[in-house]
C-alpha positions in Angstrom: -27.0 140.3 7.1 -23.7 141.3 5.7 -23.6 143.8 3.1 -20.5 144.6 0.9 -20.1 147.7 -0.9 -17.0 149.6 -2.8 -16.5 153.1 -2.0 -16.5 155.4 -4.7 -14.1 157.8 -2.4 -11.3 155.3 -1.5 -11.7 152.5 -3.8 -11.8 150.0 -0.7 -14.4 147.3 -0.5 -16.0 147.3 3.0 -18.6 144.9 4.4 -20.8 145.9 7.3 -23.1 143.2 9.4 -26.2 144.9 9.6 -29.5 144.2 11.2 -31.7 143.7 8.0 -33.4 141.0 6.3 -32.9 140.0 2.7 -36.7 140.8 2.0 -36.1 144.2 3.2 -33.2 144.6 0.9 -35.2 143.7 -2.3 -38.3 145.9 -1.0 -35.5 148.8 -1.4 -33.9 147.5 -4.7 -37.2 147.6 -5.9 -37.9 151.1 -5.4 -39.1 151.6 -1.8 -37.6 154.6 0.1 -34.6 153.5 2.2 -35.4 155.3 5.2 -39.0 153.7 5.3 -37.7 149.9 4.5 -34.8 150.4 7.3 -36.1 152.9 9.9 -33.9 151.0 12.6 -30.6 151.7 10.8 -28.5 155.0 11.2 -28.3 157.5 8.4 -24.7 156.5 8.1 -25.7 152.8 7.7 -28.1 153.5 5.2 -25.7 155.8 3.2 -23.1 152.8 3.3 -26.2 150.5 1.6 -26.6 153.1 -1.0 -23.3 154.1 -1.9 -20.6 152.0 0.1 -19.2 155.2 1.7 -18.6 154.5 5.7 -19.0 156.8 8.4 -15.3 157.2 8.8 -15.2 158.3 5.3 -17.5 161.0 5.4 -15.8 162.0 8.8 -12.6 162.5 6.9 -13.9 164.1 3.8 -15.7 166.4 5.8 -14.4 166.6 9.3 -16.3 165.9 12.3 -19.2 167.5 14.1 -18.6 171.4 15.1 -17.9 171.9 18.7 
């Protein structure tokens, strides 16, 4: 299912094709915890659904993993 969100950081509108169903999205919108509704998604994908912030924006803002 394609999810489109506008990033509050960049102002860009991005779309991700995620392996979720409309019923799951409705369940989350009705108040269920995102990690319980979408356990198969990565934390970055769940963040995108909630905020519209992409993994790349997080990386640009906070840097990559420490070596």
